[in-house]
Backbone as JSON, one array per atom type, in Angstrom:
{
  "sequence": "XXXXXXXXXXXXXXXXXXXXXXXXXXXXXXXXXXXXXXXXXXXXXXXXXXXXXXXXXXXXXXXXXXXXXXXXXXXXXXXXXXXXXXXXXXXXXXXXXXXXXXXXXXXXXXX",
  "N": [[0.82, -1.01, -0.33], [0.77, 2.18, -0.74], [2.38, 5.03, 0.9], [1.15, 7.54, 1.09], [-1.29, 6.76, 0.49], [-1.92, 5.58, 3.02], [-1.63, 7.18, 5.1], [-3.62, 9.1, 4.22], [-6.23, 7.74, 4.72], [-5.96, 7.01, 7.26], [-6.16, 9.87, 8.47], [-9.03, 10.01, 7.69], [-10.18, 8.3, 9.09], [-9.7, 9.29, 11.71], [-11.6, 11.58, 11.75], [-14.42, 12.04, 12.04], [-17.93, 11.36, 10.21], [-21.25, 11.64, 10.43], [-23.64, 10.97, 8.42], [-26.32, 10.34, 8.7], [-29.57, 10.84, 9.71], [-31.31, 10.98, 12.95], [-34.19, 10.69, 12.64], [-34.36, 9.48, 10.05], [-33.2, 7.33, 10.39], [-34.61, 5.78, 12.05], [-37.09, 6.01, 10.72], [-36.25, 4.22, 8.52], [-35.93, 2.12, 9.98], [-38.26, 1.4, 10.83], [-39.53, 0.64, 8.67], [-37.86, -1.58, 7.64], [-38.23, -3.43, 9.94], [-41.26, -4.18, 9.52], [-41.37, -4.67, 6.59], [-39.81, -6.62, 7.04], [-41.66, -8.28, 8.86], [-43.79, -8.92, 7.03], [-42.53, -10.38, 5.2], [-41.89, -12.47, 6.87], [-44.48, -13.55, 7.51], [-44.91, -14.24, 4.97], [-43.32, -16.44, 4.14], [-44.1, -17.8, 5.97], [-46.21, -18.86, 5.28], [-45.4, -19.89, 2.54], [-43.77, -21.75, 3.04], [-45.87, -23.53, 4.91], [-47.28, -24.41, 2.7], [-45.56, -25.68, 0.79], [-44.37, -27.64, 2.54], [-46.75, -29.29, 2.85], [-46.28, -30.8, 0.51], [-44.22, -32.58, 0.88], [-45.33, -35.58, 1.22], [-46.14, -35.92, -1.27], [-43.93, -36.61, -2.67], [-41.89, -39.71, -3.54], [-39.36, -42.0, -2.35], [-35.87, -41.3, -3.83], [-36.57, -39.21, -5.11], [-38.63, -37.9, -3.04], [-36.14, -37.45, -1.01], [-34.4, -35.93, -2.97], [-36.29, -33.56, -2.73], [-36.68, -32.91, 0.29], [-34.12, -31.86, 0.93], [-33.98, -29.95, -0.79], [-35.89, -28.42, 0.03], [-35.28, -27.83, 2.62], [-32.89, -26.47, 2.48], [-33.99, -24.3, 1.34], [-35.66, -23.49, 3.46], [-33.56, -23.0, 5.43], [-32.21, -20.9, 4.38], [-33.94, -18.95, 4.0], [-34.61, -18.54, 6.5], [-32.37, -17.17, 7.45], [-32.45, -15.02, 6.12], [-34.46, -13.72, 7.08], [-33.2, -13.2, 9.81], [-31.05, -11.74, 9.02], [-32.64, -9.39, 8.32], [-33.73, -8.93, 10.47], [-32.01, -8.09, 12.36], [-30.67, -5.75, 10.84], [-32.87, -4.01, 10.83], [-33.08, -3.71, 13.8], [-29.93, -2.8, 14.24], [-30.49, -0.27, 12.84], [-32.39, 1.22, 13.89], [-30.94, 1.09, 16.73], [-28.85, 2.8, 16.06], [-30.11, 5.2, 15.6], [-31.26, 6.0, 18.06], [-28.32, 5.98, 19.27], [-27.5, 8.32, 17.84], [-29.25, 9.96, 18.66], [-28.65, 10.54, 21.23], [-26.09, 11.2, 21.13], [-26.17, 13.82, 20.07], [-27.84, 15.29, 21.88], [-25.82, 15.15, 23.91], [-23.83, 16.76, 23.19], [-25.44, 19.37, 22.56], [-25.85, 19.68, 25.25], [-23.41, 19.76, 26.57], [-22.3, 22.34, 25.04], [-24.48, 23.84, 25.89], [-23.8, 24.16, 28.71], [-21.5, 25.4, 28.42]],
  "CA": [[0.04, -0.07, -0.1], [1.42, 3.47, -0.83], [2.19, 5.57, 2.23], [0.3, 8.56, 1.2], [-2.97, 6.2, 0.62], [-1.86, 5.1, 4.41], [-1.76, 8.69, 5.65], [-4.96, 9.69, 4.06], [-6.74, 6.57, 5.46], [-5.66, 7.54, 8.79], [-6.35, 11.15, 8.69], [-9.96, 10.04, 7.53], [-10.65, 7.34, 10.3], [-9.72, 10.19, 12.7], [-12.08, 12.47, 11.07], [-15.76, 11.26, 11.82], [-18.59, 12.03, 10.11], [-22.36, 10.83, 10.52], [-24.28, 11.8, 7.66], [-27.67, 9.48, 8.82], [-29.99, 11.4, 10.57], [-31.95, 10.17, 13.57], [-35.5, 10.43, 12.08], [-34.11, 9.04, 9.12], [-32.71, 5.92, 10.78], [-36.07, 5.57, 12.78], [-37.79, 5.91, 9.81], [-35.94, 3.09, 7.78], [-35.58, 0.91, 10.64], [-39.72, 0.71, 11.17], [-39.83, 0.08, 7.3], [-37.09, -2.69, 7.54], [-39.44, -4.34, 10.59], [-42.53, -3.91, 8.84], [-40.79, -5.82, 5.83], [-39.44, -8.03, 7.8], [-42.79, -8.9, 9.51], [-44.19, -9.19, 5.65], [-41.57, -11.6, 4.62], [-41.83, -13.9, 7.53], [-45.5, -13.83, 7.02], [-45.01, -15.05, 3.62], [-42.31, -17.42, 4.25], [-44.87, -19.14, 6.96], [-47.39, -19.24, 4.53], [-45.42, -20.7, 1.57], [-43.4, -22.92, 4.02], [-46.81, -24.21, 4.9], [-47.87, -25.04, 1.51], [-44.68, -26.43, 0.51], [-44.52, -28.82, 3.33], [-47.8, -30.05, 2.71], [-45.96, -31.56, -0.94], [-43.66, -33.52, 1.18], [-45.89, -36.46, 1.27], [-46.45, -35.86, -2.81], [-42.47, -37.47, -3.45], [-41.23, -40.99, -2.65], [-37.93, -42.34, -2.66], [-34.71, -40.51, -4.3], [-37.31, -38.15, -5.48], [-38.57, -37.37, -1.53], [-34.75, -36.9, -0.31], [-34.2, -34.59, -3.03], [-37.25, -32.46, -2.53], [-36.57, -32.92, 1.35], [-32.89, -31.45, 0.6], [-34.04, -28.51, -1.41], [-36.81, -27.49, 1.02], [-34.31, -27.79, 3.89], [-32.01, -25.75, 1.83], [-34.72, -23.1, 1.29], [-35.78, -22.88, 4.9], [-32.43, -22.26, 6.16], [-31.79, -19.34, 3.38], [-35.25, -18.2, 4.63], [-34.39, -17.95, 8.13], [-31.22, -16.6, 7.38], [-32.77, -13.6, 5.37], [-35.31, -12.84, 7.84], [-32.61, -13.28, 10.85], [-30.46, -10.57, 8.67], [-33.68, -7.99, 8.11], [-34.46, -8.16, 12.01], [-30.14, -7.33, 12.47], [-30.64, -4.37, 10.35], [-33.49, -3.37, 11.77], [-32.39, -3.44, 15.24], [-29.08, -1.88, 13.82], [-31.05, 1.13, 12.73], [-32.95, 1.62, 15.75], [-29.73, 1.24, 17.9], [-28.01, 3.79, 15.42], [-30.97, 6.21, 15.55], [-30.56, 5.99, 19.55], [-27.1, 6.46, 19.54], [-27.32, 9.92, 17.19], [-30.18, 11.32, 19.34], [-28.05, 10.49, 22.61], [-24.7, 12.39, 21.18], [-26.65, 15.23, 20.0], [-28.18, 15.72, 23.34], [-24.97, 15.34, 25.09], [-23.01, 17.62, 22.52], [-26.19, 20.32, 22.86], [-25.6, 19.64, 27.08], [-22.01, 20.18, 26.75], [-22.3, 23.43, 24.56], [-24.97, 24.79, 26.6], [-23.58, 24.47, 29.89], [-20.14, 25.22, 28.79]],
  "C": [[0.75, 1.3, 0.33], [1.17, 4.34, 0.41], [1.42, 6.62, 2.32], [-0.96, 7.78, 1.31], [-3.15, 5.93, 2.5], [-2.42, 6.33, 5.28], [-3.28, 9.48, 5.54], [-5.96, 8.9, 4.69], [-6.92, 6.66, 6.74], [-5.92, 8.56, 9.26], [-8.21, 10.84, 8.62], [-10.83, 9.27, 8.78], [-10.59, 7.83, 11.31], [-10.77, 10.52, 12.85], [-13.57, 11.75, 10.99], [-16.95, 11.98, 11.11], [-19.9, 11.33, 9.94], [-23.44, 11.85, 9.77], [-26.01, 11.21, 7.94], [-28.01, 10.25, 9.88], [-31.0, 10.68, 11.43], [-33.3, 9.55, 13.29], [-35.04, 9.62, 10.92], [-33.77, 7.58, 9.14], [-33.81, 5.34, 11.32], [-36.62, 4.86, 11.66], [-37.43, 4.46, 9.13], [-35.93, 1.82, 8.68], [-37.23, 0.41, 11.19], [-40.23, -0.04, 9.44], [-39.4, -1.16, 7.15], [-38.07, -3.57, 8.29], [-40.55, -4.68, 10.05], [-42.46, -5.19, 7.71], [-40.39, -7.22, 5.93], [-40.73, -9.1, 8.26], [-43.77, -9.63, 8.1], [-43.62, -10.16, 5.24], [-41.73, -12.68, 5.28], [-43.36, -14.38, 7.47], [-45.53, -15.08, 5.85], [-44.12, -15.94, 3.3], [-43.03, -18.58, 5.14], [-45.45, -19.75, 6.02], [-46.73, -20.32, 3.06], [-44.42, -21.93, 1.99], [-44.66, -24.14, 4.35], [-47.33, -25.21, 4.04], [-46.75, -26.07, 0.73], [-44.38, -27.8, 1.41], [-45.49, -29.78, 3.36], [-47.31, -31.0, 1.36], [-45.35, -32.73, -0.08], [-44.18, -35.12, 0.87], [-46.15, -36.87, -0.58], [-44.91, -37.04, -3.15], [-42.48, -38.84, -2.63], [-40.06, -41.22, -3.23], [-37.06, -41.1, -3.16], [-35.59, -39.39, -4.2], [-37.93, -37.11, -3.84], [-37.09, -36.9, -1.02], [-34.43, -36.06, -0.75], [-35.05, -33.21, -2.96], [-37.03, -31.99, -1.18], [-35.16, -31.8, 1.43], [-33.2, -29.99, 0.08], [-34.93, -27.83, -0.39], [-36.2, -26.86, 1.85], [-33.35, -26.63, 3.84], [-32.92, -24.15, 1.99], [-35.05, -22.52, 2.43], [-34.92, -22.3, 5.53], [-31.84, -21.04, 5.56], [-32.95, -18.46, 4.1], [-35.24, -17.57, 5.79], [-33.12, -17.19, 8.17], [-31.51, -15.0, 6.64], [-33.4, -12.97, 6.37], [-34.53, -12.64, 9.42], [-31.87, -11.96, 10.38], [-31.34, -9.3, 8.42], [-33.66, -7.64, 9.44], [-32.92, -7.67, 12.78], [-29.98, -6.21, 12.31], [-31.44, -3.88, 10.91], [-33.54, -2.96, 13.12], [-30.96, -2.45, 15.22], [-29.63, -0.4, 13.4], [-31.62, 1.78, 13.65], [-31.8, 2.3, 16.54], [-29.01, 2.53, 17.32], [-28.78, 5.02, 15.81], [-30.64, 6.86, 17.08], [-29.14, 6.79, 19.74], [-26.85, 8.08, 18.82], [-28.0, 10.41, 18.05], [-29.26, 11.31, 20.4], [-26.74, 11.87, 22.18], [-25.33, 13.57, 20.89], [-26.96, 15.88, 21.07], [-26.85, 16.06, 24.34], [-23.69, 16.68, 24.45], [-23.87, 19.13, 23.2], [-25.7, 20.73, 24.6], [-24.2, 20.63, 27.06], [-21.87, 22.0, 25.89], [-23.15, 24.74, 25.03], [-24.6, 25.19, 28.14], [-22.06, 25.05, 29.67], [-19.93, 26.98, 28.59]]
}
């Protein structure tokens, strides 16, 4: 890595800038959580419908279907966990931004 690039990266790392507003983070968190709930409902519905097909297959076809179904369930569960985590992160970010703003305002008004 080029030395100038290292210095620029270090300088930028020390200079923090938060461009996300608390209200934006809260709004997006609510949106992500709402979408996660809708996705969860759709996945549960689809899971039930697909699960009813289990008895439709026999032999190697049943094994192949079960494997594909389990792989899909695992992926769907991971996606839902990811949405939940993202919603929680955005909610936490909003709270942190608000707290930081309040601390700065308090320091400035008392100083």
